[in-house]
C-alpha positions in Angstrom: 4.8 120.5 22.5 6.5 119.6 25.7 4.8 116.2 25.6 6.1 115.6 22.1 9.6 116.7 23.0 9.5 114.5 26.1 8.5 111.5 23.9 11.6 111.9 21.8 14.2 113.1 24.4 12.9 111.8 27.8 15.6 112.6 30.3 18.9 111.2 28.9 22.0 110.5 30.9 23.8 113.9 31.0 27.2 112.4 31.6 26.9 110.2 28.5 25.6 113.1 26.5 28.5 115.3 27.5 31.0 112.5 26.7 29.5 112.1 23.3 29.6 115.8 22.6 33.3 116.1 23.7 34.2 113.1 21.6 32.3 114.4 18.6 33.8 117.9 18.8 37.3 116.6 19.5 37.2 114.2 16.6 35.8 116.9 14.2 38.0 119.6 15.5 41.2 117.5 15.2 40.3 116.6 11.7 39.7 120.2 10.7 42.8 121.5 12.4 45.0 118.9 10.6 43.3 119.7 7.4 43.7 123.5 7.6 47.4 123.3 8.7 48.2 120.8 6.0 46.3 122.8 3.4 48.2 126.0 4.3 51.5 124.3 4.2 50.9 122.5 0.9 49.4 125.6 -0.7 52.2 127.9 0.4 54.8 125.4 -0.9 53.1 125.1 -4.2 52.8 128.9 -4.4 56.5 129.2 -4.0 57.2 126.7 -6.7 54.7 128.4 -9.0 56.3 131.9 -8.5 59.8 130.4 -9.0 58.9 128.6 -12.2 57.1 131.7 -13.5 60.0 134.1 -12.8 62.6 131.7 -14.2 60.7 131.4 -17.4 60.3 135.2 -17.5 64.1 135.7 -17.0 65.0 133.2 -19.8 62.7 135.0 -22.2 64.3 138.4 -21.2 67.8 137.0 -21.8 66.7 135.6 -25.1 65.2 139.0 -26.0 68.4 140.8 -25.3 70.3 138.3 -27.3 67.9 138.6 -30.2 68.0 142.4 -30.2 71.8 142.2 -29.8 71.7 144.4 -26.8 74.6 144.2 -24.4 73.4 145.4 -21.0 76.9 146.2 -20.0 77.5 148.8 -22.9 74.0 150.0 -23.5 73.8 153.6 -24.5 71.1 156.0 -23.4 68.9 155.3 -26.4 68.9 151.6 -25.8 68.4 152.1 -22.1 65.2 154.0 -22.9 64.1 151.1 -25.1 64.5 148.5 -22.4 63.8 150.7 -19.3 60.1 149.7 -19.2 61.2 146.1 -18.5 63.0 147.2 -15.4 60.3 149.6 -14.1 57.2 147.5 -14.5 56.6 144.9 -11.7 55.9 141.3 -12.8 53.4 140.7 -9.9 51.1 143.0 -8.1 53.3 145.9 -6.8 56.4 143.7 -6.5 58.8 141.8 -8.7 61.1 144.3 -10.5 63.6 143.1 -13.1 67.3 144.1 -12.6 70.8 142.9 -13.5 73.5 141.6 -11.2 77.0 141.7 -12.3 79.5 139.0 -11.2 81.0 141.6 -8.9 77.6 141.8 -7.1 76.7 145.3 -8.4 73.1 145.8 -9.1 72.2 147.5 -12.4 68.9 148.9 -13.7 67.3 148.3 -10.3 64.1 150.3 -10.0 64.6 151.7 -6.6 68.0 150.4 -5.5 71.2 152.1 -6.8 74.8 151.7 -5.7 73.9 148.5 -3.9 75.9 145.4 -3.9 74.9 141.8 -3.0 76.8 140.1 -0.2 79.7 137.7 -1.2 77.9 134.8 0.4 74.8 135.4 -1.6 76.9 135.6 -4.8 78.8 132.4 -4.0 75.4 130.6 -3.4 74.1 131.9 -6.8 77.3 130.8 -8.5 77.2 127.3 -7.1 73.5 126.7 -7.9 72.7 124.3 -10.8 72.9 126.1 -14.1 73.3 129.3 -12.0 69.5 129.5 -11.9 67.3 129.5 -8.8 66.1 131.6 -5.9 67.8 133.0 -2.8 66.5 134.8 0.3 67.8 138.3 0.8 67.4 140.6 3.7 68.5 144.1 2.6 70.1 146.4 5.2 67.7 148.9 6.6 64.7 147.1 5.2 62.6 145.0 7.6 61.0 142.9 4.9 62.1 139.5 3.6 62.9 139.5 0.0 63.4 136.7 -2.6 65.7 137.1 -5.6 64.9 134.9 -8.6 67.9 134.8 -10.9 69.2 133.2 -14.1 72.7 133.7 -15.4 73.1 134.7 -19.1 76.4 133.6 -20.7 76.0 136.0 -23.6 75.4 139.0 -21.3 77.9 137.7 -18.6 75.5 138.8 -15.8 72.5 137.6 -13.9 69.0 138.6 -14.9 67.2 138.8 -11.5 63.8 139.8 -10.1 63.4 141.0 -6.5 60.0 140.2 -5.0 58.4 140.7 -1.6 57.3 137.1 -0.8 55.2 138.1 2.2 53.3 140.4 -0.1 52.8 137.6 -2.6 51.4 135.1 -0.1 49.6 137.7 2.0 46.2 136.6 0.6 46.8 133.0 1.5 47.6 134.1 5.1 44.3 135.9 5.2 42.5 132.8 4.1 44.4 130.8 6.7 43.2 133.0 9.5 39.6 132.9 8.1 39.9 129.1 8.2 40.4 129.1 11.9 37.4 131.3 12.4 35.3 128.9 10.3 36.7 126.1 12.4 35.4 127.6 15.6 31.9 128.1 14.0 31.9 124.5 12.8 32.9 123.2 16.2 29.9 125.0 17.7 27.6 123.5 15.1 29.1 120.0 15.8 28.6 120.6 19.5 24.9 121.2 18.9 24.5 118.4 16.4 26.2 115.9 18.6 24.0 116.9 21.5 20.9 116.5 19.3 22.0 113.1 18.0 23.3 111.9 21.3 19.9 112.5 22.9 18.2 110.2 20.3 21.1 107.7 20.5 20.9 107.6 24.3 17.2 107.0 24.2 17.7 104.3 21.6 20.5 102.6 23.5 18.5 102.6 26.7 15.5 101.0 24.9 17.9 98.5 23.2 19.5 97.7 26.6 16.1 97.2 28.2 14.9 94.8 25.5 18.3 93.0 25.5 18.1 92.4 29.2 14.6 91.0 28.8 15.9 88.6 26.2 18.8 87.7 28.5 16.3 86.8 31.3 14.3 84.7 28.8 11.4 87.1 28.7 9.4 88.0 25.7 10.5 91.4 24.3 8.9 93.8 21.8 10.5 95.0 18.7 12.3 98.3 18.8 11.2 101.4 16.8 14.2 102.8 14.9 13.7 105.1 11.9 16.1 106.4 9.3 18.8 104.8 7.2 21.7 105.7 9.5 23.6 103.3 11.7 21.1 103.5 14.6 18.3 102.5 12.3 20.4 99.6 11.0 21.1 98.5 14.5 17.4 98.6 15.3 16.5 96.7 12.2 19.1 94.1 13.0 17.8 93.8 16.6 14.2 93.4 15.2 15.4 90.7 12.8 17.1 89.0 15.8 13.9 89.2 17.8 11.9 87.8 14.9 14.4 85.0 14.5 14.1 84.2 18.2 10.4 84.2 18.0 10.6 81.7 15.0 13.0 79.6 17.0 10.6 79.6 19.9 7.7 78.6 17.7 9.9 75.9 16.0 10.9 74.5 19.4 7.2 74.5 20.5 6.3 72.5 17.4 9.1 70.0 18.3 7.8 69.8 21.8 4.3 68.8 20.4 6.0 66.1 18.4 5.6 67.8 15.0 8.8 66.5 13.4 7.8 67.9 10.0 7.9 71.5 11.2 9.8 73.7 8.9 12.4 76.3 9.9 14.5 78.5 7.6 17.9 79.6 9.1 18.5 83.4 9.3 21.6 83.0 7.2 24.6 80.8 6.4 26.1 81.5 9.8 22.9 80.7 11.8 24.5 78.1 14.1 21.5 78.0 16.4 19.1 77.4 13.5 21.4 74.7 12.1 21.6 73.1 15.5 17.8 73.1 15.9 17.4 71.5 12.4 19.9 68.9 13.4 18.1 68.4 16.7 14.8 68.0 14.8 16.3 65.4 12.4 17.9 63.6 15.3 14.7 63.4 17.3 12.8 62.4 14.2 15.3 59.7 13.5 15.2 58.6 17.1 11.4 58.4 17.1 11.5 56.4 13.8 14.1 54.0 15.3 12.1 53.7 18.5 9.0 52.9 16.5 11.0 50.4 14.5 12.4 48.8 17.7 8.9 48.8 19.2 7.5 47.1 16.1 10.4 44.6 16.2 9.8 43.9 19.9 6.1 43.3 19.2 6.9 41.0 16.4 9.5 39.2 18.5 7.0 38.9 21.4 4.4 37.6 18.9 6.9 35.0 17.6 8.0 34.0 21.1 4.4 33.6 22.3 3.6 31.6 19.2 6.6 29.3 19.5 5.8 28.7 23.2 2.1 27.9 22.4 3.0 25.6 19.6 5.7 23.9 21.7 3.0 23.1 24.2 0.7 21.7 21.5 3.5 19.6 20.1 4.2 18.2 23.6 0.6 17.4 24.2 -0.1 15.7 20.9 3.2 13.9 20.3 1.7 10.4 20.4 -0.5 10.4 17.3 0.4 11.8 13.9 -3.2 12.4 12.8 -4.1 14.3 15.9 -0.9 16.2 15.8 -1.4 17.4 12.2 -5.0 18.4 12.8 -4.3 20.4 15.9 -1.2 22.1 14.6 -2.8 23.1 11.3 -5.9 24.5 13.0 -3.9 26.7 15.3 -1.6 27.7 12.5 -4.5 29.0 10.4 -6.0 30.9 13.3 -2.7 32.3 14.7 -1.4 33.5 11.3 -4.8 34.8 10.2 -4.7 32.6 7.1 -7.8 31.6 5.1 -6.9 28.1 4.3 -4.3 25.5 5.2 -3.1 22.0 4.5 -0.5 19.7 5.9 1.1 17.0 3.8 3.1 14.1 5.2 5.7 12.1 3.2 4.6 8.5 2.5 5.7 5.6 0.3 4.0 3.6 -2.4 4.1 -0.1 -2.3 6.9 -0.1 -4.7 8.9 2.3 -2.4 8.3 5.5 -4.4 7.7 8.5 -2.1 4.7 10.8 -2.3 2.9 13.4 -0.2 -0.4 12.7 1.3 -2.8 15.3 2.7 -3.1 14.4 6.3 -5.0 17.5 7.4 -6.8 20.4 5.8 -8.4 23.5 7.4 -10.4 26.3 5.8 -12.3 29.3 7.2 -12.4 27.9 10.7 -14.0 24.6 9.5 -12.1 21.4 9.0 -12.1 20.0 5.5 -12.1 16.2 5.2 -10.6 15.3 1.8 -8.3 12.7 0.4 -5.5 13.8 -1.8 -2.0 12.7 -2.6 0.7 14.6 -4.5 3.7 13.2 -6.3 7.1 14.8 -5.7 7.7 17.6 -8.2 3.9 17.9 -9.0 2.5 21.4 -8.6 3.6 23.9 -6.0 3.5 21.4 -3.1 5.6 18.9 -5.0 8.0 21.6 -6.1 8.4 22.8 -2.5 9.1 19.2 -1.4 11.7 18.6 -4.1 13.5 22.0 -3.6 13.1 21.8 0.2 12.8 25.6 0.2 9.9 27.9 1.2 7.8 29.3 -1.6 6.1 32.7 -1.0 3.9 34.1 -3.8 2.7 37.6 -3.0 1.0 40.5 -4.7 -1.0 38.3 -7.1 -3.4 40.3 -9.3 -7.0 39.0 -9.5 -6.7 38.1 -13.1 -3.3 36.5 -12.8 -4.4 32.9 -12.8 -6.0 30.2 -10.8 -3.5 28.3 -8.7 -4.0 24.6 -8.4 -2.7 23.6 -5.1 -3.2 20.7 -2.7 -6.1 22.5 -1.1 -8.0 23.0 -4.3 -8.6 25.7 -6.9 -8.0 29.0 -5.1 -7.2 32.5 -6.1 -5.6 33.9 -2.9 -3.8 37.1 -2.5 -0.8 35.3 -1.1 0.4 31.7 -0.9 3.0 30.3 1.5 4.5 26.8 1.3 7.1 25.7 3.9 8.9 22.3 3.9 9.0 20.3 7.1 12.6 19.2 7.3 14.4 17.3 10.1 17.9 15.8 10.4 16.8 12.7 8.6 15.4 14.6 5.6 12.0 15.8 4.4 8.9 14.9 6.4 6.2 17.0 4.8 4.9 20.3 3.5 2.7 23.0 5.1 0.6 25.1 2.7 -1.2 28.3 3.8 -3.3 30.6 1.7 -4.4 34.1 2.8 -6.4 37.0 1.5 -4.0 39.4 3.2 -0.2 39.7 3.1 2.2 37.5 4.9 4.7 39.9 6.5 8.4 38.9 6.6 8.3 38.2 10.3 5.4 35.8 9.8 7.3 34.0 7.0 10.3 33.8 9.3 8.2 32.6 12.2 6.7 29.9 10.0 10.1 28.7 8.8 11.4 28.6 12.5 8.2 26.7 13.6 8.5 24.2 10.7 11.7 22.9 12.3 9.9 22.1 15.6 7.0 20.6 13.8 9.3 18.4 11.7 11.3 17.3 14.8 8.1 16.4 16.6 6.7 14.5 13.6 10.0 12.7 13.4 9.7 11.7 17.0 6.1 10.5 16.5 7.1 8.6 13.4 10.1 7.1 15.2 7.9 6.2 18.1 5.4 4.4 15.8 8.3 2.6 14.2 9.6 1.6 17.6 6.2 0.3 18.7 5.9 -1.7 15.5 9.4 -3.1 16.1 8.5 -4.0 19.7 5.4 -5.8 18.5 7.4 -7.6 15.9 10.1 -8.4 18.4 7.5 -9.9 20.8 6.2 -12.0 18.0 9.7 -13.1 17.0 10.5 -13.9 20.6 7.5 -16.3 20.7 8.7 -17.9 17.5 12.3 -18.0 18.8 11.1 -19.9 21.9 9.4 -22.5 19.7 12.4 -22.7 17.5 14.6 -23.1 20.6 12.6 -26.1 21.7 12.8 -27.5 18.2 16.5 -26.7 18.2 17.0 -28.4 21.5 15.4 -31.6 20.1 17.6 -31.3 17.0 20.7 -30.9 19.1 19.8 -34.0 21.0 19.4 -35.8 17.8 22.6 -34.2 16.5 24.5 -35.4 19.6 23.3 -39.0 18.9 24.3 -38.6 15.2 27.7 -37.2 16.2 28.3 -40.2 18.5 27.6 -42.4 15.5 29.8 -40.4 13.3 32.6 -40.5 15.8 32.3 -44.2 16.0 32.3 -44.5 12.2 35.3 -42.2 12.0 37.1 -44.4 14.4 36.3 -47.4 12.2 37.3 -45.4 9.1 40.6 -44.3 10.8 41.4 -47.9 11.6 40.5 -48.9 8.0 42.5 -46.0 6.6 45.5 -47.0 8.6 45.2 -50.5 7.3 44.8 -49.2 3.7 47.8 -46.9 4.2 49.9 -49.8 5.3 48.7 -52.0 2.5 48.5 -49.7 -0.5 50.3 -46.8 -2.1 48.4 -43.5 -1.9 49.0 -40.3 -3.9 47.1 -37.0 -4.4 47.9 -35.4 -7.8 47.0 -32.1 -9.4 45.5 -32.2 -12.9 48.9 -31.3 -14.2 50.4 -34.5 -12.6 52.2 -32.8 -9.8 52.4 -34.9 -6.5 50.5 -32.9 -3.8 50.5 -35.5 -1.0 51.6 -39.1 -0.5 51.7 -41.7 2.3 54.6 -43.4 3.9 54.1 -46.6 1.8 54.7 -44.6 -1.4 57.8 -42.8 0.1 59.3 -46.3 0.8 58.3 -47.3 -2.8 60.1 -44.3 -4.2 63.2 -45.0 -2.1 63.3 -48.5 -3.7 63.4 -46.7 -7.1 66.4 -44.8 -5.9 64.7 -41.4 -5.4 64.9 -39.3 -2.3 62.0 -37.3 -0.9 63.5 -34.0 -2.1 64.2 -35.2 -5.7 61.7 -34.4 -8.5 59.5 -37.1 -9.9 57.9 -36.7 -13.4 54.8 -38.9 -13.7 54.7 -38.6 -17.4 58.3 -39.4 -18.3 59.2 -42.0 -15.6 55.9 -44.0 -15.5 54.4 -46.2 -18.2 50.7 -47.1 -18.4 50.2 -50.9 -19.1 47.1 -53.0 -19.6 45.7 -54.5 -16.4 47.5 -57.6 -15.4 45.8 -60.8 -16.6 43.6 -59.0 -19.1 43.7 -60.7 -22.5 41.5 -58.2 -24.3 42.6 -55.8 -27.0 45.1 -53.1 -26.1 43.8 -50.4 -23.8 44.7 -46.8 -24.8 45.7 -45.1 -21.6 46.3 -41.4 -21.3 46.2 -38.8 -18.6 43.5 -36.9 -20.5 41.1 -39.8 -19.8 41.8 -39.5 -16.1 41.4 -35.7 -16.0 38.1 -35.9 -18.0 36.7 -37.9 -15.0 37.0 -41.5 -16.1 37.9 -43.9 -13.4 40.9 -45.8 -14.7 42.4 -49.1 -13.5 45.8 -50.1 -15.0 49.2 -51.4 -14.3 52.0 -48.8 -13.9 55.7 -49.4 -14.7 57.8 -47.2 -12.6 61.4 -46.5 -13.9 64.0 -46.0 -11.2 67.7 -45.1 -10.9 70.2 -47.3 -12.7 67.5 -49.2 -14.7 65.4 -50.4 -11.7 61.8 -51.1 -12.5 58.8 -51.6 -10.2 55.2 -52.4 -11.0 51.9 -51.4 -9.3 48.3 -52.3 -9.9 46.7 -48.8 -9.7 43.4 -47.0 -9.8 42.9 -43.3 -10.8 39.8 -41.4 -9.5 39.1 -37.6 -10.2 37.5 -35.7 -7.2 36.2 -32.1 -6.8 36.3 -30.4 -3.4 35.3 -26.9 -2.0 33.1 -24.1 -3.3 35.6 -23.5 -6.1 35.4 -27.1 -7.2 39.1 -27.7 -7.0 39.9 -30.9 -8.9 42.3 -33.5 -7.5 43.4 -36.9 -8.9 43.6 -39.8 -6.3 45.9 -42.7 -7.1 45.8 -46.0 -5.1 48.1 -48.8 -6.0 49.4 -52.1 -4.8 53.0 -53.2 -5.4 53.0 -56.2 -7.8 56.6 -56.1 -8.9 57.2 -59.7 -7.6 54.3 -61.1 -9.5 55.3 -59.3 -12.7 58.9 -60.5 -12.5 57.9 -64.2 -11.9 55.6 -63.9 -14.9 58.4 -62.6 -17.1 60.7 -65.5 -15.9 58.0 -68.0 -16.9 58.1 -66.8 -20.6 55.2 -64.4 -20.8 55.7 -61.7 -23.2 56.2 -58.1 -21.9 53.3 -55.9 -22.6 53.6 -53.0 -25.1 53.7 -49.4 -23.9 50.7 -47.4 -24.8 
């Protein structure tokens, strides 16, 4: 038994137990004292109101009875007094509360045991001034140590007060007994509370010490056991809450251990809506999971970037080493492309031209399953996938092809790959070719991007090789042309020497022609005319001839109105029809011209008209050469010859 008691009580802290007892007894005692005092006060006041209401009602009924019976209490005879005397001798309450009359003078009438007694003037004045002359007053009779209450009600018909005198201490005596009994019960209850608080405090102290011990363990980060708390009272609730907290911490520890092992899918349910620690742990898990995902993505991107950089460096080396031969370049690049990308087949097409200048794609190199395929094939622009890629100059990536989709006819042949990748080879000067790769596995996006980046380097190198080949061809052609030019220079030198000799002859002939021209210019008239007959140029001999006609150099001269065409002098043939149209048509015309001057002056020339064409535009000009024969014509006219008719 002692062992069992020791299990429950141990040895609690006596100071804490005493404090809990004092607090419990003080709180309960104070509550009971306040309750008893307030109950006594309220009950006593309600009792007074009850007695007053009861007596006032009784007095009104008595007054009404006297009025009904037409009894005047002031003139009542002995017979009527006997009839109403029981009203005044029977107490209303237990041994107290006798009815009597109070006259306005203060005299008491029909009082059971008081005769020849008068009420004090102050008391009468208080009764007269009360509302409706009804109420209650305290009265201390002389020679009587008790406190009395007089309940009164004034009757107008009887012109007196109906009153009842009652010993109030006697009325509430029972309540005072209950009041004293309440204090006794209070003392007993306080003793019981003292014992109960001591009993409960022992268990509470044990519980609090156990709770403190486990809380300190949690504060030090140690593992604590759950606390045993029974019952539905507050201590049990505290223990249950502590156990829930302990369970939550264990779940938090387990969740953190899972996170430490890298299990980002570990589940954790917060203890409630306000579980900030649980919410923070879940946020930490999501953040660490997101960081790991981002780190994995960055690692993958770094691996892909390193793979691309290594590939670009390797192919840059190959492009430098094989930049002198287009066939060797395409074979080497295609072989390494198929191997580096893990493709199954590959082909490289280079843009060529037909004899008529139409472009086409020729398969320069093909590679399949690590064995080179030697095959001849050409593809027109826009024909098949290769031709379409060349026309659009955009990469074509066909992926996720079902087995029964179709058979793709490409430049490599009839294949049914899982994926197909075609990339144009473009440089600054335009399209140079197309690379075609077929694979039984997927081309990832970074592989496609790598191929598009590498295609620029391949195209630039191919452009350099093609330009180098063109340059070599131009150098060879230039060498051949240099030899031909040296031979032509020798021939030209000989021609120049011959030309110099010819020029010397020409210059000598020109000197003779100039001398002859000067002689002709001095002997003949010379004119250059347009086909409209306008004088374009003339020599000095014609200017002197025109002055003889009376015309200055600035005056206009109309060939058609001031000149007549005559038959040639000395010709006796039929008349010759002369017209400017014959000259313009190209006929060489010889005739005599009659020039009309100012004031009737006339001069004659023997003239010849010749039409000439000069320059690339075949500009036509009429040349006129004439000799002044005016003297001959005049002498002939004086000798009697007839004047020729104008035609």
